[in-house]
N, C-alpha and C positions, 0 to 999 in steps of 0.2 A: 388369751392364746399364747402358748409357748412358741415363740418364732423359731427357737434353735431346733425344735422337732421339725419345722416346715422347711428347713434349709434343703434345697434341691428339689422341692416339690412344686408342681404347678397349682396356682390358686387364682380364682377369679376374684378381681379388685374392682371397686368403683371409686371414682375420685371426681372432683370439680376442676375443670380447666380454668386457668386463671389467666395464662397469656403466654407469649414467648418472646425470646431475644435470640441474639446470635448464638448464645450459650445453649439454649434448648427451650422446651417448654415446661411450664410450671404447673404442677397440680397440687391442689389442697385437700385436705380431709380424706386422705387415701385410707380405705378400709376394705375388709373383705365383703363379699357380696352377704355374708351372713351378719355384718355389722361390726366384726371385730377391727378395732383402730389398728392400723399398721404404722402410718407416719402422718404428722401433721401437714408436711409438705414434701414434695420431691421433684427433682429435676430429671427429665429424660430427654434424649435426643430428638430433635424436631426432624423426624423421618418423612419420607414420601407418604407413607401410610397415614401418618397424622395430618399432613398438609392436605390430602385428598378429602378429608372429613370437614374441612373449612370450620374449624372450631372457632367459638366465639366466648368471650370471658363469661363464666357462670354455667356454661353447659356441663352436663354430668355425663361422663364416659364410663365404660367398663372394658375390661380386657383381662386376658389370662396372662401370668408371667411366672417365672421361676423365681423363688425366694433365694436370695444370697445375703451373705454377711460380709462386711469389709472392716478394716481397722482404719479409724480415722487418724488425722495427723497428731491428735491429742492422746493417742493410745487407746481410746475407747472403741467399742464395737457398734456398728450401725447396721441395720438391715436395709436392703434395697431390692430391686427386682432385675431380671434380665430376661432375654428372649421372650418378648411380648408377642401376643397373638390374639386373634379375634377382637381387635379393637373396634368398638362401635359407640355411637352416641346413644344415650338412653333417652327414652320417652320422646 
């Protein structure tokens, strides 16, 4: 998938919840619902919506989010997400 074409669009993602720290919560194997790989891991804020789900390591979740791009400190570009909605535990 060409992620540059997806910037600003809402996409349904699936990921595996790994755990959380004060920094936020960690997701692994982040992909679109269709199976297109997005990121091997991603940190997200540990919001009230996530806390209500009472996630445990290994649980798979899905959510919709807007794709964004940002420049890392080393000058390379990275894709991330913003404005999450419809967060739910799968299966």
